[in-house]
NUNUMI-570092 format. One line per 3 residues: their letters; for each residue x, y, z of C-alpha. Coordinates in Angstrom, 3 decimals. Layout:
<recs>
A = X,Y,Z; ...
</recs>
This chain:
<recs>
MKS = -0.062,-0.022,0.079; 1.390,3.499,-0.855; 1.844,5.914,1.821
PSR = 1.843,9.479,0.506; 2.903,12.268,2.890; -0.304,14.050,2.260
LSL = -3.220,12.879,0.171; -4.831,15.454,-2.376; -7.752,17.196,-0.979
ACM = -9.450,17.571,-4.335; -9.726,13.862,-4.793; -12.231,12.975,-1.756
AML = -14.792,14.351,0.305; -12.870,15.642,3.307; -13.681,15.502,7.194
PVL = -11.653,17.840,8.842; -11.619,16.269,12.332; -11.673,14.993,14.839
GLA = -11.881,18.144,16.429; -12.598,16.563,19.805; -12.177,18.693,22.822
SLP = -9.250,17.250,25.410; -11.468,15.808,28.018; -9.712,15.530,31.367
LPA = -8.651,11.906,32.385; -8.878,11.373,36.061; -5.882,11.380,38.040
VAQ = -4.846,9.229,41.007; -2.408,10.302,43.527; -0.625,7.709,45.790
NAP = -1.345,8.841,49.442; 1.969,7.401,51.106; 5.510,6.561,49.854
IRP = 6.458,2.900,49.020; 7.851,1.457,52.085; 9.641,-2.026,50.929
QMS = 9.454,-4.963,53.301; 12.792,-6.146,53.896; 13.530,-9.914,54.382
GGQ = 14.927,-10.770,57.752; 18.188,-8.746,58.229; 20.191,-10.828,55.475
GIP = 23.507,-9.434,54.540; 25.551,-10.704,51.649; 25.264,-14.550,51.478
DFV = 28.148,-16.941,51.934; 28.577,-18.465,48.485; 30.999,-21.031,49.590
QIV = 29.000,-24.056,49.838; 27.028,-23.202,46.706; 30.396,-23.111,44.806
KQV = 31.560,-26.478,46.276; 28.413,-27.756,45.227; 28.236,-26.596,41.561
KPA = 31.678,-25.980,40.506; 32.720,-29.624,39.649; 29.711,-29.691,37.164
VVS = 31.167,-26.661,35.375; 33.555,-27.419,32.470; 35.740,-25.603,29.964
ITA = 35.388,-26.189,26.295; 37.908,-25.868,23.468; 36.298,-25.757,20.094
HIR = 38.674,-26.073,16.957; 37.343,-23.878,14.246; 38.531,-23.030,10.666
EGA = 38.923,-19.484,10.273; 36.170,-17.889,8.154; 33.762,-20.561,8.540
DDE = 30.194,-19.499,8.357; 27.420,-20.789,10.554; 23.855,-21.740,9.200
EGG = 22.389,-18.123,9.884; 25.140,-16.774,7.263; 27.402,-15.223,9.850
PSG = 30.987,-16.222,11.010; 31.432,-18.674,13.590; 32.727,-17.670,16.842
GNG = 33.785,-13.978,17.311; 31.854,-11.202,19.005; 28.684,-11.213,16.684
GPQ = 25.592,-10.343,18.848; 23.188,-7.738,18.280; 24.262,-4.164,17.653
GFS = 25.985,-2.947,20.903; 26.279,-6.414,22.562; 28.908,-9.292,22.000
FPF = 29.307,-13.014,22.900; 31.271,-13.235,25.966; 33.561,-15.448,23.929
PSF = 37.331,-14.910,23.110; 38.458,-13.170,19.723; 41.710,-14.146,18.466
PFP = 43.944,-11.480,16.676; 46.118,-12.544,14.224; 49.664,-11.138,13.123
FQM = 48.594,-10.200,9.645; 45.474,-8.844,7.889; 44.224,-11.097,4.988
MPG = 43.205,-9.423,1.746; 39.403,-9.565,0.897; 38.518,-12.704,-0.816
MPS = 41.773,-14.237,0.437; 41.048,-18.040,1.291; 42.063,-19.274,4.873
NRM = 42.385,-22.782,6.067; 43.853,-21.772,9.393; 42.456,-23.445,12.524
VEA = 41.889,-21.493,15.475; 41.096,-22.572,19.123; 37.911,-20.929,20.564
RGS = 37.131,-21.324,24.381; 34.009,-21.223,26.356; 32.399,-22.603,29.169
GFI = 29.308,-25.482,29.850; 27.742,-27.420,32.494; 26.878,-31.093,33.026
ISA = 23.167,-31.875,33.176; 23.476,-35.772,33.833; 25.785,-38.210,35.170
DGY = 26.051,-39.995,31.911; 27.806,-36.945,30.156; 25.430,-34.443,28.596
IVT = 26.709,-30.838,28.605; 24.870,-27.423,27.868; 26.618,-24.710,26.216
NNH = 26.231,-21.882,23.497; 25.720,-22.603,20.001; 28.127,-19.983,19.218
VIN = 30.831,-21.702,21.364; 30.929,-24.765,19.224; 29.457,-23.961,15.841
GAT = 31.346,-24.839,12.938; 33.795,-26.599,14.959; 35.647,-29.713,13.441
KVS = 36.566,-30.573,16.940; 35.559,-30.022,20.536; 37.262,-31.145,23.717
VKL = 35.725,-30.554,27.298; 38.089,-30.273,30.245; 36.456,-31.114,33.683
DDG = 37.191,-29.559,36.888; 39.400,-32.139,38.067; 41.652,-31.493,34.985
TTM = 40.595,-34.621,32.893; 40.368,-33.862,29.370; 38.112,-35.932,26.914
PAK = 36.567,-35.433,23.311; 33.035,-34.200,22.963; 30.236,-35.077,20.489
VIG = 27.967,-32.392,19.391; 24.574,-33.867,19.898; 22.620,-31.115,18.596
HDA = 22.727,-27.342,18.268; 20.207,-24.647,17.787; 21.267,-21.077,16.311
KTD = 17.895,-19.350,17.067; 18.310,-19.926,20.725; 22.025,-19.969,21.032
IAL = 21.956,-23.420,22.679; 24.116,-26.614,22.125; 24.090,-30.148,23.574
LRV = 27.401,-32.061,23.675; 28.236,-35.400,25.487; 31.255,-37.127,26.450
KAD = 31.953,-40.813,27.160; 31.758,-41.135,30.929; 29.752,-42.133,33.847
HLP = 28.934,-41.012,37.483; 29.811,-37.372,36.402; 28.765,-34.656,38.972
YVE = 26.018,-32.514,37.422; 23.703,-29.952,38.169; 19.837,-29.415,37.849
LGN = 17.903,-26.964,35.677; 15.836,-24.622,38.268; 12.702,-22.806,37.242
SDD = 13.571,-19.230,35.571; 10.032,-18.236,35.743; 10.235,-17.940,39.661
VQP = 13.208,-15.595,39.478; 12.868,-11.952,40.563; 14.917,-8.828,40.112
GQW = 17.287,-8.205,43.036; 17.788,-11.975,43.656; 21.353,-13.393,43.922
VVA = 22.924,-15.294,41.689; 26.462,-16.766,40.788; 28.261,-17.420,37.574
VGN = 30.546,-19.980,37.055; 32.985,-20.219,33.923; 36.165,-20.060,31.982
PYG = 36.784,-16.465,31.131; 40.124,-15.771,29.285; 41.017,-19.496,29.636
LGG = 40.949,-19.222,33.690; 38.690,-22.126,34.534; 36.542,-22.422,37.403
TVT = 36.141,-18.448,37.894; 33.335,-17.412,40.150; 31.508,-14.238,40.221
AGI = 28.300,-13.075,41.868; 25.792,-10.493,41.520; 22.050,-9.780,41.530
ISA = 19.229,-10.277,38.645; 18.896,-6.775,37.268; 15.690,-7.263,34.946
LGR = 13.739,-9.777,33.459; 12.412,-10.483,29.865; 14.969,-8.559,28.038
DLH = 14.302,-8.490,24.315; 17.863,-8.170,22.589; 16.070,-8.064,18.920
SGA = 17.373,-11.252,18.410; 14.029,-12.844,17.300; 10.932,-14.230,18.897
YND = 13.094,-16.978,20.747; 14.862,-15.717,23.565; 13.690,-13.242,26.578
FIQ = 16.947,-12.813,28.348; 17.651,-12.518,32.298; 19.906,-9.489,32.759
VDA = 22.443,-9.740,35.592; 25.222,-7.482,36.957; 27.430,-10.501,38.091
PIN = 30.797,-9.924,35.902; 30.622,-11.990,32.847; 33.651,-11.800,30.430
HGN = 35.156,-13.491,27.467; 34.931,-17.182,27.656; 31.863,-17.162,30.013
SGG = 29.681,-18.118,27.092; 27.980,-21.503,28.065; 28.396,-21.277,31.514
PLI = 25.734,-21.545,34.252; 23.880,-18.683,36.145; 23.023,-20.263,39.462
TLD = 20.704,-19.321,42.178; 21.347,-19.519,46.100; 19.856,-23.095,46.012
GKV = 22.384,-24.358,43.680; 20.127,-24.753,40.552; 20.743,-23.136,37.046
IGV = 18.202,-20.673,36.111; 20.270,-19.482,32.814; 23.052,-19.916,30.544
NSM = 25.474,-16.948,30.397; 25.406,-15.745,26.477; 26.023,-12.281,25.852
IMS = 27.312,-8.967,27.446; 27.001,-5.221,26.627; 30.117,-4.248,25.487
PNG = 30.070,-1.122,23.255; 33.759,-1.027,22.686; 34.170,-4.677,22.531
GGS = 36.131,-4.976,25.745; 34.914,-6.966,28.931; 32.311,-6.649,31.478
IGI = 30.528,-3.267,32.366; 28.137,-5.031,34.534; 25.588,-5.747,32.118
GFA = 25.243,-9.302,31.071; 22.631,-11.439,29.639; 21.559,-15.271,30.243
IPS = 19.316,-17.498,28.213; 16.332,-18.401,30.748; 16.523,-22.054,31.761
ATV = 12.651,-22.390,30.631; 14.225,-21.928,27.005; 17.033,-24.206,27.727
RSV = 14.913,-27.281,29.173; 12.636,-27.148,26.090; 15.575,-27.068,23.593
VDQ = 17.727,-29.463,25.287; 15.058,-32.069,25.655; 14.261,-31.757,21.942
LRA = 17.846,-31.979,21.095; 18.492,-35.011,23.192; 15.701,-36.878,21.836
TGH = 16.001,-35.937,18.125; 19.050,-33.722,17.636; 17.252,-30.851,16.369
VVR = 14.253,-28.412,17.285; 10.585,-28.009,16.277; 8.766,-24.806,17.223
GFI = 5.153,-24.075,18.096; 3.185,-21.571,15.973; -0.768,-20.444,16.288
GVE = -0.959,-17.816,13.400; -1.028,-14.373,14.998; 0.634,-11.093,14.895
TQD = 0.559,-8.985,18.033; 1.324,-5.628,19.537; 2.716,-4.442,22.835
ITP = 0.137,-2.902,25.060; 1.253,0.828,25.631; 0.100,2.838,28.605
TMA = -2.268,4.919,26.577; -3.771,1.758,25.131; -3.979,0.025,28.633
RAL = -6.372,3.181,29.574; -8.312,2.685,26.450; -8.691,-1.057,26.879
GLV = -9.611,-0.780,30.716; -6.243,-2.604,31.692; -5.209,0.019,34.247
SSD = -7.337,0.241,37.427; -7.795,3.536,39.095; -7.193,1.747,42.241
HPG = -3.825,0.595,41.284; -2.449,3.249,38.876; 1.127,1.918,39.059
APS = -0.008,-1.404,37.695; 2.070,-2.346,34.535; 0.309,-2.553,31.128
HGA = 0.677,-6.219,30.368; -0.527,-8.391,27.698; -0.433,-8.756,23.941
LVA = -2.814,-7.142,21.609; -3.876,-9.233,18.627; -3.775,-7.306,15.435
NLI = -3.951,-10.033,12.724; -4.413,-13.614,12.335; -3.632,-15.942,9.648
KGG = -6.936,-17.420,8.217; -7.477,-20.780,8.967; -4.394,-20.886,11.357
PAD = -4.528,-22.598,14.892; -5.561,-19.194,16.632; -8.143,-18.489,14.046
RAG = -9.802,-22.034,14.304; -9.873,-21.561,18.186; -11.730,-18.397,18.120
LKS = -9.114,-15.499,18.632; -10.055,-12.539,16.968; -8.258,-9.254,16.246
GDV = -8.562,-7.033,18.961; -8.407,-9.446,21.857; -5.643,-8.951,24.497
VLS = -4.033,-11.947,25.452; -3.445,-11.913,29.273; -2.258,-15.338,29.984
LDG = -0.992,-18.394,28.490; -1.645,-21.782,30.592; -1.812,-19.703,33.723
HDV = 1.447,-17.690,33.141; 1.171,-13.944,32.779; 1.750,-12.464,29.166
RSA = 4.077,-9.501,29.752; 4.183,-8.282,26.171; 4.043,-9.421,22.710
HDL = 7.654,-10.652,22.688; 6.805,-12.666,25.884; 3.810,-14.396,24.165
AVK = 5.940,-15.173,21.076; 8.765,-16.804,22.982; 6.073,-18.655,25.124
VVS = 4.470,-20.021,21.880; 7.746,-20.909,19.955; 8.660,-23.124,23.037
MAP = 5.398,-25.226,22.894; 5.279,-28.559,21.203; 3.381,-28.810,17.936
GSK = 0.077,-30.867,18.634; 0.078,-29.541,22.155; -2.720,-27.605,23.511
GTF = -2.676,-24.206,25.289; -5.320,-22.327,27.328; -5.177,-18.527,26.353
TVL = -7.045,-16.024,28.558; -8.038,-13.013,26.590; -9.831,-9.851,27.231
RDG = -12.608,-9.176,24.788; -15.031,-6.334,25.020; -14.368,-5.962,28.745
KTV = -14.729,-9.623,29.759; -12.252,-12.458,30.000; -12.521,-15.332,27.790
SLT = -10.706,-18.577,27.704; -9.840,-20.400,24.564; -7.806,-23.598,23.917
VTV = -5.486,-23.628,21.048; -3.888,-26.488,19.300; -0.506,-25.330,18.564
GNQ = 0.953,-25.842,14.887; 4.360,-26.626,13.602; 6.405,-23.412,12.722
ARS = 8.202,-25.128,9.981; 5.231,-26.363,8.270; 3.562,-23.235,8.626
GQE = 6.290,-21.323,6.705; 6.468,-18.714,9.300; 9.594,-17.754,10.684
GAG = 6.236,-14.526,12.323; -18.737,-0.944,4.464; -18.918,1.378,1.891
TDG = -19.675,5.104,2.243; -21.103,7.964,0.283; -19.111,11.008,-0.269
STA = -20.842,12.968,2.642; -18.729,14.793,5.376; -19.319,15.148,8.853
EAP = -19.425,18.581,10.783; -16.283,18.693,12.884; -16.867,19.153,16.817
SGK = -14.725,21.754,18.454; -11.322,21.380,19.371; -8.393,19.288,17.336
LGL = -7.129,15.874,17.492; -5.256,16.878,14.142; -7.016,14.233,11.796
ALG = -8.644,14.973,8.371; -10.780,12.079,7.411; -12.220,10.938,3.988
VLT = -14.202,8.261,2.408; -12.396,5.576,0.251; -13.353,6.640,-3.272
PKI = -12.044,4.450,-6.306; -9.512,7.048,-6.974; -8.055,6.850,-3.554
RQE = -8.569,3.096,-3.763; -6.304,3.351,-7.007; -3.834,5.633,-5.395
LGL = -3.116,3.643,-2.239; -3.147,0.515,-4.026; -6.514,-0.904,-2.194
DDS = -8.695,-3.394,-3.498; -12.521,-3.428,-2.929; -12.445,-5.790,-0.034
VQG = -10.850,-2.973,2.045; -13.312,-0.838,3.746; -12.731,2.090,6.050
CVV = -11.812,5.650,6.051; -8.753,7.160,5.083; -6.491,9.372,6.810
ADV = -5.953,12.610,4.639; -3.666,14.726,6.742; -2.337,14.684,10.339
GQG = -1.581,18.062,11.855; 1.987,18.576,12.670; 2.396,18.117,16.667
SPA = -1.185,17.163,17.306; -2.289,14.190,19.587; -2.742,12.139,16.494
DHA = 0.758,12.975,15.121; 2.127,12.061,18.518; 0.057,8.958,18.575
GIR = 2.037,7.830,15.189; -1.036,8.058,12.887; 0.145,9.138,9.207
PGD = -1.505,10.247,6.148; -2.636,7.196,4.167; -3.596,4.957,6.929
IIV = -7.123,3.325,6.771; -9.062,3.588,9.922; -11.233,0.257,9.962
AVG = -12.538,0.370,13.393; -12.740,2.438,16.501; -12.341,-0.225,19.447
NQM = -14.099,-3.263,18.238; -16.670,-1.364,16.238; -16.156,-1.692,12.509
TAN = -16.878,1.087,10.468; -16.356,2.808,7.031; -18.415,5.903,7.619
PHA = -16.459,9.252,8.851; -19.579,10.136,10.910; -19.311,6.789,12.769
VVA = -15.745,7.329,13.468; -16.447,10.696,15.048; -19.482,9.568,17.170
LVQ = -17.310,6.482,18.406; -14.456,8.719,19.324; -16.651,11.187,21.068
KAL = -18.136,8.273,23.069; -14.768,7.021,24.288; -13.596,10.503,25.411
RQH = -16.887,10.990,27.201; -15.805,8.041,29.030; -12.587,9.282,29.799
QPP = -10.932,6.857,27.552; -8.394,7.410,24.712; -10.195,6.209,21.516
LLR = -8.274,2.948,20.464; -8.145,2.985,16.589; -7.700,0.043,14.357
ILR = -5.653,0.932,11.176; -4.630,-0.651,8.045; -1.125,0.260,7.061
DGQ = 1.071,-1.243,4.169; -1.324,-4.253,4.260; -0.934,-4.712,7.916
QLF = -3.369,-4.109,10.746; -2.397,-2.306,13.879; -3.899,-0.637,16.878
VAV = -3.253,3.091,17.971; -4.464,4.873,21.026; -4.785,8.467,20.741
SPD = -4.577,10.428,24.056; -6.459,14.050,23.484; -3.461,15.497,25.658
GSG = -1.078,14.688,23.126; 0.681,12.152,25.428; 0.503,9.589,22.833
DGD = 3.078,6.290,22.850; 4.142,6.680,19.215; 3.852,4.161,16.333
EDG = 6.949,2.051,17.238; 4.967,-0.438,19.325; 6.640,-3.806,19.465
EDS = 5.118,-6.457,17.362; 5.896,-10.186,16.926; 4.537,-13.053,14.829
Q = 3.810,-16.695,16.506
</recs>
C-alpha cells in the first residue's frame, strides 16, 4: 500500500476532524510513599557452599574452528557477533597479519568457552556460538581431565548446544525454574573467562524479559555479575544451587570486557531446547498464526487494563492485530482486538513474551489462552501448529462529510473513493476511512497516525463511515478513555490509541509473530 505524505484534498470528500475537545482524564495520587518490606536482616550471602557444590559440574570447552567458517545463519562462527551494541562473552583471536578480501584461509583457531554437565552420563549444555562450525570439540572437567566431546545437536535461534562425553557417574547440576526468579535476587556465574577455568563471580538479577532484538526465541535475564570473554555457555545459578540461565551475551560498547550488564538464556528455554536436542538432535517450534502488539500505557487506559485503584500497575498483555486465516488461533476463535493476558496460567508481559512462550510449545500440544474481549475475560484452547510447516519464521460509504466538533485531534478523514483506492493500491475488500492529513504536533501525530492510514474500526466497532468514527471517538472521550483506532497500513493491521492531551506512545509499538 502506498503511503503518501499528504493526499490530495481535491480527490475526496473531506472530514476535517476530529476536532475533539481534550477531556480531562482522572488523576489518581498515591497517599503514602512506598516502603519496601525487607526480608529478615540478611546481608551478603555465603557463597562458599554453593560453589563447592556446583563448581565440579562446570567445564571448560575448546572448539577447533576453521577461520572464516560461516554458520547456518550466514554469519561467521565464533567472534563477538551479537546484536548491535552487544557481544558474546567469547574470546576473539587477533592474527599477526590482515588477510586481503577474498583471500582463502585454512587456518585452524581454538575458541574457548564454558559449559555445564546436566546428567551423570555426560550430557553438557553450552552456547551454540561456542562450538558452531567446529571440526573438533574437547571438554576439560573441573579435576583437569580432558576428553573429546560429540555435538549431539545445536540450535542457532536460541544459541543453545548439547554435547556429550563418554563418561559415567559425573557430577551434574539441575535446571531450575527461571519463571520463579525476581529482580534483586542473588545469582552466581561460574565459567572459563580468558581461559581461567573455575572462575566464580556473583551479583544480582537486574531485569527479566529483555528483548535484544534476536528474534522471537529468547527473553534474556539481565545480570550484573561480571561475565567476560570465555564465560559463554556457563551456568547462572541461584542460591539453592539450581541453574536458571546460560550466560550468553554482554553489553560491551567498545568490544571490551564486563561493564556489569550481562545476559543469560532462561532455563525454561534451555530445558525445552535441550529436551528436543537430546531426543531427536533438532528443534521444532510452535506456531499459532497471530501477529501481536505491545500494550502501551495509553492503550491500557483505552482497553481498561489499568485500574484507578492501582495506577502504578504495569500494562501487560499482547494485543492481537492480525490472524492467519485458518491458522490455529483463528480456528480456536481468537479475534483481532483480543488482548492475550495469560497462557496456561502464566502472565503474558508483552508481545515478545507471548512469542517466546508460543515457539517453545510442542506442535500438537494444547494451550489455554485467557483473553480480554469487550471488557470480559474469555478462555480459549488452541492446538499449537508446527512453525516449520507453516512457513512462518512471524462498508462502503457515500461522499458525505461530518461536521467537525470543536477542538482538534489533528486528523482529516475522507471516504475511500475509487480514485483513492487506486492511489493507495487498495482492492474493493478494504473498507474504512482514509486519513488524508495529520496536523504536525497534534495528538494524532504524537500517537503515530500517518496520512494514508486506513481507519477500519474504533475499538471493536468496525466502520467505514467518517460520521461513525467521530461518534465513536466522542463516546470514548466522554468515558475518559483514549480512543483506540484499528488502522490498516501497508497491508498490516495495527492498533493506535490517541490520547487527547497529546501524550501518545508513538507508532513504534513492539510487534511479534507467532
